[in-house]
C-alpha positions in Angstrom: 0.0 -0.2 0.1 2.7 2.1 0.7 4.0 1.7 -2.8 0.9 3.3 -4.1 1.4 6.7 -2.3 5.2 6.5 -3.2 3.9 6.0 -7.2 1.6 8.8 -7.0 4.0 11.0 -5.6 6.5 10.0 -8.1 3.6 11.0 -10.9 3.4 14.2 -9.6 7.1 14.7 -9.1 8.0 13.5 -12.7 4.8 15.6 -13.9 6.2 18.8 -12.2 9.9 18.4 -13.3 9.3 18.1 -17.1 6.8 21.3 -17.1 8.1 24.7 -15.9 7.3 24.9 -12.0 5.6 28.5 -12.5 3.6 27.4 -15.9 1.9 24.3 -14.5 -0.2 23.7 -11.5 0.1 20.7 -9.5 -2.3 17.9 -11.3 -5.4 17.2 -9.6 -5.7 14.0 -8.0 -9.2 11.6 -9.3 -11.4 10.4 -6.6 -10.1 7.2 -7.1 -6.6 7.9 -6.4 -7.3 9.9 -3.3 -9.2 6.5 -2.0 -6.4 4.7 -2.7 -4.1 7.2 -1.1 -6.1 7.5 1.7 -6.5 3.9 2.6 -2.4 3.5 1.9 -1.8 5.8 4.3 -0.2 4.9 7.8 -2.5 7.6 9.6 -5.7 5.5 8.6 -5.0 1.9 9.4 -8.3 1.5 11.0 -9.7 1.0 7.7 -6.6 -1.6 6.8 -6.8 -5.3 6.6 -3.5 -5.8 7.5 -1.6 -4.0 10.0 1.5 -2.1 8.8 4.9 -3.7 9.1 6.4 -1.2 11.4 3.9 -1.8 13.9 4.2 -4.5 16.6 0.9 -6.3 16.9 -0.5 -5.6 20.5 -0.9 -8.6 22.7 -4.4 -9.8 23.0 -6.2 -10.6 26.2 -7.4 -13.7 27.5 -6.0 -17.4 26.2 -4.5 -17.4 22.7 -6.5 -19.4 20.1 -5.7 -21.8 17.5 -4.3 -25.3 16.7 -1.6 -25.1 18.6 -3.2 -24.8 22.2 -6.4 -26.7 22.5 -9.2 -25.6 24.9 -9.8 -27.6 27.9 -13.1 -25.9 28.6 -16.1 -28.3 27.6 -18.5 -26.8 25.2 -21.3 -28.5 26.6 -21.6 -29.9 29.8 -22.0 -33.7 29.9 -23.7 -35.9 32.9 -22.7 -39.3 33.1 -25.8 -41.4 34.7 -25.4 -45.3 34.6 -28.9 -46.9 34.7 -28.6 -50.7 35.0 -31.7 -52.5 34.6 -31.4 -56.4 35.6 -34.0 -59.0 34.9 -34.3 -62.5 36.2 -35.6 -65.7 34.5 -38.6 -65.5 36.8 -39.3 -61.8 35.2 -38.6 -59.9 38.1 -36.6 -56.5 37.2 -34.5 -54.4 39.2 -33.0 -50.8 38.2 -29.7 -49.2 39.6 -29.0 -45.6 38.9 -25.6 -44.2 39.6 -24.7 -40.2 39.0 -20.6 -40.6 38.5 -19.8 -42.3 41.4 -22.5 -41.7 43.5 -25.4 -44.0 43.8 -28.6 -42.2 43.3 -31.1 -45.5 43.6 -30.5 -49.2 44.0 -32.5 -52.3 44.0 -35.8 -50.4 42.8 -38.2 -53.2 41.3 -39.7 -52.4 37.9 -42.6 -54.1 36.1 -41.6 -56.3 33.0 -43.6 -54.4 31.3 -42.2 -50.7 31.8 -38.8 -52.1 30.9 -40.2 -53.5 27.6 -41.8 -49.8 26.8 -38.7 -47.8 27.6 -36.6 -50.4 25.7 -38.9 -49.6 22.8 -38.8 -45.9 23.1 -35.1 -46.0 23.5 -34.1 -47.8 20.4 -35.4 -50.9 18.2 -32.1 -52.7 18.7 -32.5 -52.7 22.4 -36.1 -53.7 22.3 -35.8 -57.1 20.4 -33.3 -58.7 22.9 -35.2 -57.4 25.9 -38.4 -58.6 24.6 -37.1 -61.9 23.9 -35.7 -62.3 27.6 -39.2 -61.1 28.8 -41.2 -63.7 26.6 -38.8 -66.4 28.0 -39.5 -65.6 31.7 -43.6 -65.2 30.4 -43.5 -68.8 29.2 -41.5 -70.0 32.3 -43.9 -68.6 34.3 -46.5 -70.0 32.5 -45.1 -73.6 32.7 -44.9 -73.0 36.5 -48.6 -71.9 37.0 -49.4 -74.9 34.8 -47.3 -77.3 37.3 -49.0 -75.6 40.2 -52.4 -75.7 38.9 -51.8 -79.6 38.5 -50.3 -80.0 41.9 -53.3 -78.0 43.0 -56.1 -80.4 41.4 -54.2 -83.2 43.1 -54.5 -81.5 46.6 -57.7 -81.0 46.2 -58.7 -84.3 44.9 -56.9 -85.7 47.8 -58.7 -83.4 50.3 -62.0 -85.0 48.5 -61.4 -88.5 49.4 -60.5 -87.6 52.8 -63.7 -85.5 53.0 -65.7 -88.8 51.8 
């Protein structure tokens, strides 16, 4: 940018030198040249995109930004919650919740239907295996009920024979 100013001054000086000093007035500067001259002058470095080479850059406040220094601050706050849901073959389900290393809840009994609904809400990949486990527990309970009903029927027959 300073080169533009020198070039303009050189043109003015060479035009003045070729003509007699008293006969020719100073050449007029067009609006475009005036704009270039103003933006190139060191006094108006505010509009300039690049700082002048002679000026030392002022140190900025705060932490330096860039690839060399990685920020240690997290942009979003994350919370580590661990929910553990366990089920038995009998279809009894329990939940435990941990916040970091602190227990929030332990041993909460949960209905199997609630576990199935929650798994379906979360993701299809979760609901498939959980529903399989619940169905196996349902079949096992149905078999147990059938066995107990057969045993109850035998006990009723034995009681009826004793009463007769």
